[in-house]
C-alpha positions as CSV (number, residue, x, y, z in Angstrom):
1,M,0.2,-0.1,0.0
2,A,1.3,3.4,-0.9
3,S,2.0,5.8,1.9
4,V,-0.5,8.5,2.6
5,A,1.1,11.9,3.5
6,S,0.4,13.2,6.8
7,P,-2.5,16.4,6.4
8,P,-0.7,19.6,7.7
9,R,-3.1,20.3,10.4
10,L,-1.5,16.6,12.1
11,L,1.7,17.9,11.7
12,P,2.3,19.9,14.9
13,L,0.6,17.1,16.9
14,L,2.8,14.5,15.4
15,L,5.7,16.5,15.7
16,A,4.8,16.8,19.5
17,L,4.3,13.3,19.8
18,S,7.6,12.3,18.5
19,L,9.5,14.8,20.4
20,L,7.8,13.4,23.7
21,L,8.7,10.0,23.3
22,G,12.3,11.1,22.3
23,A,12.4,13.0,25.3
24,R,10.7,10.3,27.6
25,R,13.4,8.2,26.4
26,A,16.6,10.6,27.0
27,S,15.1,11.7,30.2
28,G,15.8,8.4,32.0
29,G,13.2,9.1,35.0
30,C,16.0,12.1,36.2
31,Y,13.1,13.9,37.7
32,S,11.4,12.8,40.6
33,A,8.5,14.6,40.2
34,I,7.0,18.1,39.3
35,F,5.6,21.1,41.4
36,S,4.1,23.3,39.3
37,F,3.0,26.9,40.4
38,G,0.9,29.5,38.1
39,D,-2.6,30.6,36.3
40,S,-5.1,29.4,34.0
41,L,-2.0,28.2,31.5
42,A,-0.6,25.7,34.0
43,D,-3.9,25.2,36.5
44,T,-5.3,21.8,35.9
45,G,-8.2,21.4,37.9
46,N,-7.9,23.6,41.0
47,A,-9.9,27.2,40.1
48,I,-13.1,24.5,39.1
49,R,-12.7,23.4,42.8
50,L,-13.3,26.6,44.0
51,G,-16.7,27.5,42.5
52,G,-17.0,29.8,40.1
53,L,-13.6,30.6,39.3
54,G,-13.4,27.6,37.5
55,G,-15.3,29.5,34.9
56,P,-17.0,27.1,32.2
57,T,-14.2,24.7,32.4
58,G,-16.6,21.9,34.3
59,T,-18.5,22.0,31.0
60,P,-18.2,20.5,27.3
61,P,-16.7,21.4,25.1
62,Y,-13.4,21.8,27.4
63,G,-11.6,18.6,27.5
64,R,-12.9,17.2,24.4
65,T,-9.8,16.7,22.4
66,F,-7.7,14.1,24.7
67,F,-9.6,13.6,28.0
68,N,-12.9,13.4,26.3
69,R,-14.1,15.3,29.3
70,P,-14.0,18.6,31.0
71,T,-11.4,18.2,33.6
72,G,-10.8,22.1,34.9
73,R,-8.1,23.0,32.2
74,F,-8.8,26.2,30.2
75,S,-8.0,24.2,27.2
76,D,-9.8,21.5,24.4
77,G,-7.1,19.1,25.8
78,R,-3.5,18.9,27.7
79,L,-1.3,21.7,28.6
80,I,2.4,22.6,28.8
81,V,2.4,21.2,32.2
82,D,1.1,18.1,30.9
83,F,3.0,17.2,28.1
84,I,6.3,18.2,30.0
85,A,4.9,15.8,32.4
86,Q,4.4,13.2,30.2
87,G,7.5,14.0,28.0
88,L,9.8,13.4,31.0
89,G,7.9,10.2,31.9
90,L,6.2,11.2,34.7
91,P,2.2,11.6,35.6
92,L,-0.3,14.3,35.1
93,L,0.3,16.6,37.8
94,R,-2.5,16.2,40.5
95,P,-4.3,19.5,41.3
96,Y,-3.7,20.4,44.6
97,L,-7.0,20.8,45.5
98,G,-8.3,17.7,44.2
99,G,-7.0,16.3,47.4
100,G,-5.4,13.2,47.7
101,S,-2.5,11.3,50.0
102,S,1.0,12.1,50.2
103,E,1.5,9.3,48.4
104,D,-0.7,10.8,45.5
105,F,1.4,13.9,45.4
106,R,5.1,12.1,45.9
107,Q,5.6,12.6,41.7
108,G,3.9,15.9,41.4
109,V,1.4,18.3,42.3
110,N,0.1,21.3,40.6
111,F,-0.7,24.5,42.9
112,A,-1.7,27.1,39.7
113,V,-5.1,28.5,40.1
114,A,-6.7,30.5,37.2
115,G,-6.7,33.7,37.7
116,A,-3.6,34.1,40.0
117,T,-1.3,37.2,40.2
118,A,2.2,36.8,40.9
119,L,1.2,39.8,43.5
120,D,-0.8,39.3,46.4
121,L,-4.3,41.4,46.0
122,S,-3.4,43.7,48.9
123,F,-0.8,45.3,46.0
124,F,-4.1,46.1,43.7
125,R,-5.9,47.0,46.7
126,E,-3.1,50.0,47.6
127,K,-3.3,50.9,44.0
128,G,-7.0,51.6,44.2
129,I,-7.8,48.6,42.1
130,Q,-10.6,46.3,43.6
131,P,-9.5,42.4,42.9
132,T,-12.4,40.4,41.6
133,W,-9.8,37.2,41.1
134,T,-8.5,34.5,43.2
135,D,-6.6,35.5,46.4
136,K,-4.2,32.1,44.9
137,S,-1.5,33.9,44.4
138,L,2.5,33.0,43.7
139,H,3.0,33.9,47.8
140,V,0.3,31.8,48.5
141,Q,0.4,28.9,46.6
142,I,4.3,28.4,47.7
143,Q,3.2,28.6,51.4
144,L,0.5,25.8,50.5
145,F,3.4,23.5,49.1
146,K,5.4,24.3,52.3
147,Q,2.6,23.1,54.5
148,L,2.1,19.7,52.3
149,L,6.2,19.3,52.0
150,P,7.1,17.5,54.8
151,S,4.0,14.7,54.3
152,I,5.6,14.4,50.7
153,A,9.1,13.8,52.0
154,A,7.9,11.2,54.5
155,G,10.9,11.4,56.6
156,R,13.3,12.5,54.3
157,D,15.0,15.7,54.2
158,P,12.4,18.0,52.1
159,K,15.7,19.0,50.5
160,D,16.2,16.0,49.1
161,V,13.1,16.0,47.5
162,L,13.9,19.1,45.8
163,N,16.9,18.6,44.5
164,S,15.7,16.2,42.2
165,S,12.5,17.9,41.4
166,L,11.3,20.1,38.8
167,I,9.9,23.3,39.5
168,L,7.3,25.1,36.7
169,M,7.4,28.5,38.0
170,G,3.9,29.1,36.0
171,E,3.5,31.2,33.6
172,I,2.3,33.7,36.4
173,G,2.5,37.6,36.0
174,G,0.5,37.7,33.3
175,N,-2.9,38.1,35.3
176,D,-1.4,41.3,37.0
177,Y,-1.7,42.7,33.5
178,N,-4.7,41.0,32.2
179,Q,-6.9,41.9,35.4
180,P,-6.4,45.5,35.8
181,F,-7.1,45.7,31.5
182,F,-10.3,44.1,31.6
183,Q,-11.6,46.0,34.4
184,G,-10.5,49.3,32.1
185,I,-7.5,50.2,33.6
186,K,-4.9,52.0,31.3
187,L,-1.8,51.1,30.2
188,D,0.1,54.2,31.5
189,E,-1.0,53.0,35.0
190,I,-0.4,49.2,34.4
191,R,3.0,49.4,33.0
192,P,4.7,50.3,36.3
193,F,3.4,47.2,38.0
194,V,5.8,45.2,35.8
195,P,9.0,45.6,38.0
196,S,6.7,44.6,41.4
197,V,5.6,41.8,39.4
198,I,9.3,40.7,38.6
199,S,10.4,41.0,42.0
200,A,7.5,38.6,43.1
201,I,8.5,36.0,41.0
202,S,12.1,36.4,41.8
203,S,11.3,36.1,45.5
204,G,9.2,32.9,44.8
205,I,12.2,31.4,42.9
206,N,14.3,32.6,46.0
207,D,11.7,30.9,48.7
208,L,12.0,27.3,46.7
209,I,15.9,27.5,46.0
210,E,15.9,27.8,50.2
211,L,13.6,24.8,50.1
212,G,16.5,23.0,47.6
213,A,15.3,23.7,44.5
214,K,18.1,22.7,41.9
215,T,16.3,23.3,38.5
216,L,13.9,26.0,37.7
217,L,11.9,26.4,34.7
218,V,10.5,29.9,34.5
219,P,8.3,31.2,31.6
220,G,8.1,34.5,30.0
221,N,5.0,36.3,29.2
222,F,2.8,35.4,26.0
223,P,2.3,38.2,23.5
224,I,-0.6,39.1,24.8
225,G,-1.3,41.5,21.4
226,C,-2.0,38.6,19.7
227,V,-4.8,36.9,22.4
228,P,-8.2,37.3,20.4
229,V,-10.0,39.2,23.8
230,Y,-7.5,41.8,23.1
231,L,-7.6,42.3,19.8
232,D,-11.2,42.4,20.4
233,I,-11.4,45.1,22.9
234,Y,-8.7,46.9,21.5
235,K,-9.7,47.0,17.5
236,S,-8.4,49.6,15.7
237,Y,-8.9,51.0,12.5
238,N,-5.2,52.5,12.5
239,V,-2.9,50.0,10.7
240,E,-0.1,51.6,12.6
241,E,-1.4,50.0,15.7
242,Y,-0.7,46.4,14.3
243,E,2.4,44.5,13.7
244,S,2.5,44.1,10.0
245,D,3.7,40.4,9.9
246,T,1.4,39.2,12.6
247,G,-1.7,41.4,12.8
248,C,-1.1,41.7,16.5
249,I,-1.5,44.9,18.6
250,K,2.4,46.2,19.1
251,W,1.9,48.2,22.3
252,L,0.4,45.4,23.8
253,N,3.5,43.1,22.7
254,E,5.4,45.9,23.7
255,L,4.4,45.2,27.2
256,S,4.9,41.9,27.4
257,K,8.7,42.4,25.7
258,Y,9.1,44.9,28.4
259,H,8.1,42.2,31.0
260,N,10.4,39.3,29.8
261,R,13.2,41.8,29.9
262,L,13.0,42.5,33.2
263,L,12.8,38.9,33.9
264,L,15.5,37.7,32.0
265,A,17.9,40.8,33.6
266,E,16.4,39.1,37.0
267,L,17.0,35.9,36.1
268,D,20.2,36.2,35.4
269,R,21.0,37.9,38.8
270,L,19.7,34.9,40.6
271,R,21.6,32.5,38.6
272,K,25.2,34.6,39.8
273,L,23.5,34.1,43.1
274,H,22.9,30.7,43.1
275,P,25.5,29.0,40.8
276,N,24.7,25.2,41.6
277,V,20.9,26.0,40.8
278,M,19.7,25.6,37.2
279,I,17.5,28.3,36.2
280,I,16.0,28.3,32.7
281,Y,14.1,30.9,31.3
282,A,10.9,29.3,28.7
283,N,10.7,31.5,26.1
284,Y,7.0,31.4,25.4
285,Y,7.0,34.8,23.6
286,D,8.9,33.6,21.0
287,A,7.3,30.0,20.6
288,M,4.1,31.9,20.4
289,I,4.7,34.4,17.9
290,S,6.0,32.0,15.5
291,F,2.5,31.0,14.8
292,F,1.3,34.5,13.7
293,R,4.8,34.9,11.6
294,A,4.4,31.1,9.8
295,P,1.0,30.0,10.6
296,E,1.3,27.3,7.8
297,V,4.3,25.7,9.4
298,F,2.7,24.5,12.2
299,G,-0.9,23.8,10.5
300,F,-2.5,26.5,12.1
301,K,-5.3,28.6,10.1
302,A,-6.7,32.3,11.1
303,P,-4.3,32.2,14.0
304,L,-5.9,35.1,15.7
305,H,-9.3,33.8,15.7
306,A,-10.7,31.8,18.5
307,C,-11.6,28.3,18.0
308,C,-14.7,28.3,20.6
309,G,-16.5,31.5,20.6
310,S,-19.1,33.0,18.7
311,D,-19.3,35.2,15.5
312,G,-18.4,38.2,16.8
313,P,-14.5,39.7,15.4
314,Y,-11.8,37.5,16.1
315,S,-14.8,34.8,16.9
316,V,-15.2,36.0,20.0
317,N,-17.8,37.6,22.0
318,R,-17.9,38.3,25.5
319,N,-21.4,37.7,26.0
320,A,-21.4,34.2,24.5
321,P,-17.9,33.0,25.7
322,C,-16.9,29.5,24.7
323,G,-19.1,27.3,26.7
324,H,-22.0,29.2,27.1
325,R,-25.1,28.2,24.8
326,N,-24.8,29.9,22.1
327,A,-21.2,29.3,21.6
328,K,-19.6,27.8,18.9
329,V,-16.9,25.4,18.2
330,C,-14.8,25.2,14.8
331,S,-14.5,21.5,13.3
332,D,-10.4,20.7,13.8
333,P,-9.2,22.6,17.3
334,S,-5.7,21.5,16.2
335,S,-5.7,23.6,12.9
336,S,-6.2,26.8,15.7
337,V,-3.9,28.7,18.3
338,S,-6.5,30.0,20.2
339,W,-8.9,27.4,22.2
340,D,-11.7,30.2,23.7
341,G,-9.8,33.4,22.9
342,I,-7.8,33.9,25.9
343,H,-6.3,30.2,26.0
344,L,-4.2,28.5,23.4
345,T,-5.6,24.9,22.2
346,E,-4.1,21.6,23.1
347,A,-1.9,21.5,19.5
348,A,-0.4,24.7,20.3
349,Y,0.4,23.8,24.0
350,G,2.1,20.9,22.6
351,T,4.0,22.4,20.1
352,I,5.6,25.2,22.8
353,A,6.3,22.3,25.1
354,S,8.1,20.5,22.2
355,S,9.8,23.2,21.8
356,L,10.9,23.3,25.1
357,L,12.1,20.0,25.9
358,E,14.1,19.5,22.5
359,G,14.4,23.2,21.8
360,P,15.3,25.9,20.7
361,H,12.7,28.0,23.5
362,A,14.7,26.8,26.5
363,N,18.2,26.9,26.9
364,P,19.2,24.4,27.9
365,P,16.3,22.4,26.6
366,L,14.2,20.2,29.3
367,T,15.8,16.8,28.1
368,R,19.5,18.1,27.9
369,A,18.7,19.9,31.5
370,C,17.8,16.2,32.7
371,S,20.8,14.7,31.8
372,S,22.7,17.3,33.3
373,T,20.6,16.4,36.9
374,R,21.4,13.1,36.5
375,Q,24.8,13.5,36.0
376,N,25.3,15.7,39.1
377,A,23.4,13.5,40.9
378,V,25.8,10.5,40.2
379,D,29.2,13.0,41.1
380,D,27.4,14.3,44.1
381,F,27.2,10.3,45.3
């Protein structure tokens, strides 16, 4: 029988699958666990257990692609954290608020909560902004982890647990800008938040290093000017406000790049303070912006439109969001970058995860970092 070429829309998933399988073989199980912190981009089911914070993620069509049911993930399937866990030969992370025994959390646990900010809510109240989102900030998530860690260690030195674990620090920080933007706060008032956001992330990294963390993956911010909800809110007839090669909003992407520049500088400072700790920057910005510059390479069509949404501009309508009875779902989520106008599809997340496991959007790639971790363990022995 003659071979049949794979349709272009399947290429991202096939690529992700092949890279993940290769990563799993390469890892050799050198990470004993993954501990994850962050917001809805990493939340595997915490917010849904806090009531309304989970939004529509407890109902179809969320979860339709991989799990065939809603799981509380803000996507049609797996998230980056899921692909990384599978690629490194570890089970999918249980949400902390889902409960479980210390044994259930031995190989990892996820503290990420949709809507979470890097900064505590008191910061926003002091700025005259009334928080309407979760109080499970990065600091709160790390405090919960500190409380759980002794039971996970089960009589061992907790540092030994952290020494052989991978820490996923987010993504976190995006909601520190999203939430005020969605309340109508102007850019000139939000941009000064960035140094404080970076400081909060840095403080969290330091806390985890003090606990014994040796390998941390710290993502930057996505290009928010390419997010359909933002494109809808800030749509303009002025072509100068848009990037000519992507169609994304320039000034919003500039905010993301500013955040990432400050984060990179802070990570360099932390590396000098902790030379024996591997702090890996996850370049979410470049990984995602490539989808808009050359969507056909990844099998994406209409990359600035949501797959699940309505007939409004960019396929989003705030009166009929994904999960609403009047919302519609595209026939092939794997051909879309955006799932619901804010969060990404499994196809997009899988492609980004592959670029972190094998490169080029993590330096070193996680599989190489994994090998280094294993070698260090041998040297220490």
